KOLRORO-519452 format. One line per 8 residues: number of its first residue (from 0); for each residue y, z, x of N, C-alpha, C, O. Coordinates in steps of 0.02 Angstrom, whole numbers. Layout:
REM residues N
NUM = Y Z X Y Z X Y Z X Y Z X | ...
END
This chain:
REM residues 230
0 = -1488 292 447 -1426 261 471 -1441 224 536 -1469 254 583 | -1424 160 540 -1440 121 599 -1391 134 656 -1342 170 647 | -1405 104 714 -1364 117 774 -1292 94 765 -1246 127 788 | -1282 36 731 -1215 10 721 -1173 58 679 -1115 71 694 | -1204 83 626 -1168 130 582 -1151 194 619 -1097 221 610 | -1198 219 658 -1185 280 697 -1127 271 744 -1086 316 754 | -1122 212 775 -1067 199 821 -1000 196 784 -950 223 808 | -1000 165 725 -940 163 684 -917 234 667 -858 250 672
8 = -964 275 645 -947 343 625 -922 384 684 -877 425 676 | -951 373 742 -931 412 801 -860 395 822 -823 439 842 | -841 332 817 -777 309 842 -720 319 791 -662 313 810 | -736 332 729 -685 332 678 -645 396 673 -593 396 638 | -665 449 705 -624 509 708 -636 557 651 -689 558 620 | -585 598 639 -593 655 595 -610 636 523 -648 672 490 | -584 580 498 -597 561 429 -670 544 418 -695 548 362 | -705 526 471 -771 497 463 -827 543 490 -880 518 509
16 = -815 607 490 -866 654 514 -914 669 458 -926 728 443 | -942 618 427 -990 626 374 -1050 582 390 -1048 543 437 | -1103 588 349 -1165 554 366 -1168 483 340 -1211 445 361 | -1124 464 295 -1127 397 265 -1059 365 263 -1008 400 263 | -1056 298 260 -992 264 251 -959 284 185 -898 289 181 | -1000 295 133 -972 315 68 -935 381 74 -881 389 47 | -966 429 109 -933 494 118 -870 488 159 -821 523 145 | -870 445 209 -810 435 250 -754 404 209 -696 424 214
24 = -771 354 168 -721 322 125 -692 372 76 -631 374 66 | -734 413 46 -711 462 -2 -664 513 31 -615 534 0 | -680 532 92 -637 579 128 -569 548 143 -517 582 137 | -569 485 162 -506 451 175 -464 445 111 -404 455 112 | -498 430 57 -463 424 -7 -431 490 -27 -373 492 -47 | -469 545 -21 -442 611 -39 -382 629 4 -335 660 -20 | -384 608 67 -329 624 113 -267 582 101 -211 607 102 | -276 517 90 -220 470 93 -194 447 26 -134 432 20
32 = -236 443 -25 -215 412 -88 -155 445 -122 -110 410 -143 | -152 512 -127 -94 541 -161 -28 523 -129 20 506 -164 | -24 527 -63 39 510 -29 57 437 -38 115 421 -46 | 7 393 -36 21 322 -45 48 307 -115 93 267 -123 | 20 340 -165 45 331 -233 118 353 -238 159 318 -269 | 134 409 -208 204 433 -210 251 383 -175 306 371 -199 | 229 355 -120 270 307 -84 284 245 -126 341 223 -131 | 232 217 -156 241 156 -196 281 170 -259 319 128 -281
40 = 272 229 -288 313 247 -346 387 249 -327 429 228 -366 | 402 274 -269 471 275 -246 496 204 -231 555 189 -243 | 453 161 -204 472 93 -187 484 49 -249 525 4 -247 | 448 63 -303 449 18 -360 477 49 -424 500 13 -468 | 476 115 -429 497 147 -491 447 140 -547 462 157 -604 | 387 115 -532 336 101 -583 272 139 -567 241 128 -515 | 253 184 -612 190 221 -601 130 173 -606 83 179 -567 | 133 126 -652 78 79 -659 68 40 -594 11 33 -571
48 = 122 15 -566 115 -24 -505 95 20 -446 59 -3 -401 | 117 82 -446 98 128 -392 22 138 -390 -9 131 -338 | -7 153 -448 -79 164 -450 -116 98 -437 -166 97 -401 | -91 43 -465 -124 -22 -455 -123 -43 -382 -173 -68 -356 | -68 -32 -348 -62 -52 -278 -108 -12 -232 -140 -40 -187 | -111 53 -244 -154 95 -202 -228 81 -217 -269 81 -171 | -244 69 -279 -313 50 -295 -332 -15 -261 -387 -22 -235 | -286 -63 -262 -298 -127 -227 -312 -115 -153 -359 -143 -125
56 = -271 -73 -121 -279 -60 -50 -347 -29 -35 -380 -48 14 | -368 18 -75 -432 51 -63 -492 6 -79 -542 8 -44 | -487 -34 -131 -541 -83 -143 -547 -131 -85 -603 -147 -63 | -490 -153 -60 -490 -199 -3 -519 -165 59 -555 -195 97 | -502 -101 67 -528 -64 125 -604 -58 122 -638 -65 173 | -631 -46 63 -704 -40 58 -738 -106 71 -793 -108 100 | -707 -161 50 -736 -227 63 -733 -245 137 -771 -288 159 | -689 -212 175 -681 -226 246 -691 -161 286 -655 -147 334
64 = -739 -122 265 -746 -54 292 -756 -52 368 -724 -9 400 | -797 -94 398 -802 -89 472 -735 -98 507 -720 -63 555 | -693 -144 482 -627 -153 512 -584 -91 503 -551 -69 550 | -583 -63 443 -543 -4 430 -569 56 469 -530 95 496 | -634 63 471 -665 119 505 -648 121 579 -640 174 608 | -641 63 609 -627 59 681 -553 57 696 -533 60 755 | -511 52 645 -439 48 657 -414 113 686 -438 167 668 | -366 108 732 -339 169 764 -301 213 715 -293 273 727
72 = -277 184 660 -240 222 609 -258 194 540 -221 152 514 | -313 217 510 -334 188 446 -283 200 390 -279 160 344 | -245 255 393 -194 267 342 -140 214 346 -116 190 294 | -121 195 406 -71 142 415 -98 76 387 -61 39 354 | -162 62 398 -194 2 373 -188 -1 297 -168 -52 268 | -204 55 264 -200 58 192 -127 54 167 -112 19 118 | -83 89 202 -13 91 181 17 21 183 53 1 137 | 3 -17 235 31 -84 241 9 -127 182 50 -165 155
80 = -53 -123 163 -77 -165 108 -51 -141 41 -36 -182 -3 | -47 -76 32 -19 -51 -32 54 -70 -40 75 -91 -93 | 94 -62 14 165 -79 10 174 -154 0 216 -175 -40 | 136 -195 36 143 -267 30 125 -291 -41 159 -333 -69 | 72 -262 -68 52 -281 -136 106 -260 -186 123 -299 -230 | 131 -199 -178 181 -173 -225 245 -214 -225 276 -224 -278 | 265 -238 -166 329 -274 -160 319 -350 -157 366 -386 -140 | 260 -373 -175 247 -445 -174 294 -482 -221 308 -457 -276
88 = 317 -541 -201 361 -581 -246 327 -595 -313 362 -607 -363 | 261 -595 -315 225 -608 -377 246 -559 -432 248 -576 -491 | 260 -497 -411 278 -446 -460 346 -458 -492 362 -428 -543 | 386 -502 -462 451 -517 -493 443 -552 -560 489 -551 -601 | 384 -582 -572 371 -613 -636 359 -561 -690 362 -575 -750 | 344 -500 -668 329 -445 -714 375 -387 -698 353 -329 -694 | 438 -401 -688 486 -351 -664 497 -297 -717 502 -311 -777 | 501 -235 -693 518 -179 -736 592 -182 -752 630 -215 -717
96 = 614 -147 -806 686 -146 -821 725 -121 -761 704 -74 -728 | 783 -150 -747 822 -130 -689 846 -58 -697 854 -34 -753 | 858 -24 -641 884 45 -646 952 46 -678 990 -3 -675 | 967 102 -710 1030 108 -746 1089 113 -699 1080 119 -638 | 1150 112 -726 1210 117 -684 1216 186 -654 1183 233 -674 | 1259 191 -605 1269 254 -570 1310 302 -613 1371 302 -611 | 1275 341 -652 1308 390 -694 1296 460 -665 1248 470 -629 | 1339 508 -681 1328 575 -656 1260 601 -679 1239 587 -735
104 = 1226 636 -637 1159 662 -653 1132 701 -595 1167 715 -546 | 1069 719 -601 1037 756 -547 1031 711 -486 1018 651 -492 | 1041 740 -427 1040 701 -365 975 662 -355 978 604 -335 | 915 692 -369 853 653 -360 851 590 -403 828 538 -380 | 876 594 -465 876 535 -509 924 482 -484 909 422 -486 | 981 503 -460 1030 456 -433 1002 423 -371 1011 363 -360 | 967 462 -329 937 434 -269 885 381 -285 882 329 -254 | 843 396 -335 793 347 -356 826 282 -379 805 227 -359
112 = 876 288 -421 910 228 -447 941 188 -390 937 127 -388 | 974 223 -344 1006 189 -289 955 154 -245 966 97 -223 | 899 187 -232 847 157 -191 821 93 -222 809 44 -187 | 812 93 -287 785 34 -322 834 -24 -324 814 -81 -338 | 898 -10 -312 947 -64 -310 948 -99 -242 977 -153 -236 | 917 -69 -192 915 -100 -125 866 -158 -124 819 -159 -164 | 875 -206 -79 825 -259 -70 757 -228 -52 755 -176 -20 | 702 -259 -73 636 -229 -62 621 -208 10 594 -154 22
120 = 638 -251 59 622 -234 128 667 -178 155 646 -142 201 | 726 -171 129 769 -114 146 738 -49 120 736 2 154 | 714 -53 57 679 5 28 620 26 71 612 84 88 | 580 -23 88 520 -7 126 537 22 194 505 69 216 | 587 -5 227 606 19 293 630 91 291 610 132 333 | 672 108 242 698 176 240 644 225 219 646 283 241 | 597 205 177 542 250 160 498 263 220 476 319 232 | 484 210 258 443 219 318 477 262 370 446 306 400
128 = 541 250 382 576 285 436 600 354 415 585 404 449 | 636 358 361 665 422 341 618 463 298 620 525 298 | 575 429 260 527 465 219 465 488 257 441 544 246 | 440 445 302 378 460 337 387 475 411 341 498 444 | 446 463 438 460 480 507 442 428 559 439 445 618 | 431 366 538 417 313 587 482 294 622 536 302 595 | 476 268 683 534 240 717 546 170 691 501 140 662 | 606 143 702 619 74 680 570 24 711 551 -24 678
136 = 551 34 773 504 -12 805 435 -7 772 401 -58 763 | 414 53 754 350 61 720 352 30 650 304 -2 629 | 407 41 615 415 10 549 415 -66 554 385 -100 513 | 449 -92 605 451 -164 615 382 -193 627 364 -245 600 | 342 -158 668 274 -182 682 232 -182 618 194 -229 606 | 239 -130 578 200 -126 516 221 -179 466 180 -205 428 | 286 -196 466 311 -245 419 311 -316 449 331 -364 415 | 289 -322 511 286 -386 545 355 -419 548 363 -478 531
144 = 404 -380 569 472 -405 578 497 -383 646 461 -349 683 | 558 -401 663 587 -380 726 616 -309 720 635 -287 666 | 620 -275 777 651 -209 777 724 -214 757 750 -170 722 | 758 -266 778 829 -276 760 837 -280 684 883 -251 656 | 792 -316 652 796 -321 579 783 -254 546 816 -236 498 | 735 -216 573 721 -149 545 781 -103 553 798 -66 507 | 813 -105 610 873 -63 622 928 -82 573 961 -38 544 | 939 -146 563 990 -169 516 975 -145 445 1019 -120 410
152 = 912 -153 423 894 -132 356 901 -57 348 925 -33 296 | 881 -20 398 885 53 395 958 76 391 974 121 352 | 1001 46 430 1072 64 429 1102 51 360 1139 92 333 | 1086 -6 332 1113 -25 266 1086 23 213 1124 46 170 | 1022 38 215 992 82 165 1020 153 170 1035 184 119 | 1027 178 230 1054 245 239 1125 251 213 1143 300 181 | 1165 200 225 1234 201 202 1237 203 126 1277 240 97 | 1193 163 94 1193 162 21 1169 228 -8 1198 254 -56
160 = 1116 256 21 1088 318 -5 1134 378 6 1139 422 -36 | 1168 378 63 1211 435 78 1270 440 30 1296 494 18 | 1291 383 3 1348 382 -43 1331 411 -111 1376 430 -149 | 1267 414 -128 1249 437 -195 1233 511 -197 1214 537 -250 | 1240 546 -141 1223 617 -137 1286 659 -130 1337 636 -106 | 1281 722 -151 1337 767 -140 1349 776 -65 1305 760 -25 | 1407 802 -46 1422 815 24 1371 864 53 1347 908 17 | 1353 857 118 1379 807 164 1346 739 154 1285 734 148
168 = 1386 687 151 1360 619 141 1341 588 207 1379 549 235 | 1283 605 232 1261 577 295 1187 561 291 1154 575 241 | 1162 531 345 1092 509 346 1044 567 340 990 559 310 | 1061 624 368 1014 680 366 1005 706 295 950 726 276 | 1059 706 255 1053 728 185 1009 680 145 967 701 106 | 1019 615 156 978 565 121 906 570 143 860 562 102 | 895 582 207 827 588 233 791 647 202 733 642 181 | 825 703 198 795 763 168 779 752 94 726 773 70
176 = 825 721 58 814 708 -13 757 660 -24 718 668 -71 | 751 610 20 697 561 14 629 595 25 582 581 -12 | 625 638 73 562 673 87 544 721 30 485 731 15 | 594 750 -1 581 793 -58 551 753 -116 505 776 -149 | 579 693 -128 551 650 -180 479 631 -165 437 631 -210 | 465 614 -103 397 593 -84 347 649 -95 287 636 -105 | 369 711 -92 323 767 -99 314 790 -171 270 831 -185 | 356 764 -216 358 794 -282 327 756 -339 324 783 -394
184 = 304 695 -329 278 655 -385 205 672 -400 166 687 -354 | 187 670 -463 119 686 -484 73 627 -473 92 569 -485 | 12 641 -451 -39 588 -442 -103 607 -479 -157 586 -460 | -97 645 -532 -155 675 -564 -202 625 -595 -262 639 -602 | -178 565 -612 -221 517 -647 -248 462 -601 -269 410 -626 | -247 472 -536 -270 419 -491 -346 409 -498 -382 456 -515 | -368 348 -484 -438 331 -488 -478 369 -435 -452 387 -382 | -542 381 -450 -584 414 -401 -606 366 -347 -606 305 -357
192 = -625 393 -289 -648 350 -235 -711 312 -255 -717 253 -239 | -756 344 -290 -818 311 -311 -804 252 -356 -835 199 -348 | -758 259 -403 -743 203 -448 -713 145 -410 -726 87 -427 | -674 158 -358 -645 105 -318 -697 70 -276 -696 9 -267 | -745 110 -249 -799 79 -211 -840 33 -255 -856 -24 -235 | -856 56 -315 -897 15 -360 -859 -47 -383 -887 -101 -388 | -793 -39 -395 -753 -97 -415 -751 -149 -359 -755 -209 -372 | -743 -125 -297 -742 -171 -240 -808 -208 -232 -809 -267 -217
200 = -863 -172 -243 -929 -203 -237 -939 -255 -292 -967 -308 -280 | -917 -238 -353 -925 -287 -408 -884 -349 -396 -906 -405 -410 | -823 -340 -369 -781 -399 -354 -813 -442 -300 -813 -504 -305 | -842 -410 -249 -875 -447 -196 -934 -486 -223 -945 -544 -205 | -974 -453 -267 -1032 -486 -296 -1011 -545 -340 -1042 -598 -341 | -957 -535 -378 -932 -589 -421 -908 -648 -379 -919 -705 -398 | -876 -633 -322 -853 -687 -279 -911 -726 -249 -909 -787 -244 | -963 -690 -229 -1023 -723 -202 -1054 -767 -255 -1074 -824 -241
208 = -1058 -742 -317 -1085 -781 -371 -1045 -844 -385 -1072 -897 -398 | -978 -837 -382 -935 -895 -393 -944 -947 -339 -949 -1006 -354 | -947 -925 -276 -956 -972 -220 -1023 -1008 -227 -1027 -1068 -217 | -1075 -971 -245 -1142 -1002 -253 -1140 -1054 -309 -1170 -1107 -303 | -1106 -1038 -363 -1102 -1085 -419 -1065 -1149 -399 -1086 -1204 -417 | -1011 -1141 -361 -973 -1199 -338 -1016 -1242 -292 -1015 -1303 -297 | -1053 -1209 -248 -1096 -1247 -201 -1149 -1285 -239 -1162 -1343 -225 | -1180 -1252 -289 -1232 -1286 -329 -1203 -1346 -366 -1234 -1399 -367
216 = -1144 -1337 -395 -1112 -1393 -430 -1095 -1450 -383 -1103 -1509 -400 | -1071 -1433 -323 -1054 -1484 -274 -1115 -1523 -251 -1114 -1584 -248 | -1169 -1486 -237 -1231 -1519 -216 -1257 -1564 -272 -1279 -1620 -260 | -1253 -1538 -334 -1276 -1579 -390 -1235 -1642 -398 -1262 -1696 -412 | -1169 -1637 -388 -1125 -1695 -393 -1140 -1746 -339 -1144 -1806 -353 | -1149 -1722 -278 -1164 -1767 -222 -1231 -1802 -234 -1237 -1862 -222 | -1280 -1763 -258 -1346 -1793 -271 -1341 -1847 -325 -1370 -1900 -319 | -1303 -1832 -378 -1295 -1880 -432 -1262 -1944 -408 -1283 -1999 -426
224 = -1210 -1936 -367 -1175 -1995 -342 -1219 -2037 -296 -1218 -2098 -298 | -1260 -2001 -255 -1304 -2037 -209 -1358 -2075 -248 -1372 -2133 -233 | -1387 -2042 -299 -1439 -2076 -338 -1410 -2132 -381 -1443 -2183 -393 | -1349 -2121 -404 -1317 -2173 -445 -1300 -2234 -405 -1299 -2290 -431 | -1286 -2224 -339 -1269 -2281 -297 -1330 -2315 -267 -1325 -2368 -237 | -1388 -2284 -277 -1448 -2312 -246 -1473 -2373 -287 -1523 -2403 -269
END
């Protein structure tokens, strides 16, 4: 292990107390991936998108490992990318069936349906603040918005969620129910850290190959034009 790698490992904290970057990545994955899957499942209502979003975040992390390794909060780094990917407007082209109407049922199911009816950024704000315990200013920084906007979204989301629960209908009841949901979803089929590392490496190699091919074609075209004009 060279001096640069040793410095990265020394500065990265508890997750990286291993001898290799691969071991550090695997430790981070074991620690963070299950919770991230549960968060995205709550945000989207789609298990497929939950696993896909978290896999995307970890592949991206491995491709940018020095940056992630030195980040003061690598879990936050991953969470931001998983949430952004999951709630990307691109996914609206592949939208899941909308949640059903508000019918009598178990409180957790009603809470899920109500959450999915909220605008995406309201969903994300209330999951960050009431589900994970971030302050509105911290949530705003992670979402790259103003604190005022985060406070507004949180107030709106809390009001909607509190109405779908049995008494007492207040923010604390909704907060407790949200945290219970975050702790209860299964993540048994998530991809392994090794498979994500290998997938990230294959994508990087494919991108390098594509860039090289484009450069070769461009050089060939320029050469042809120059010789043709001579």
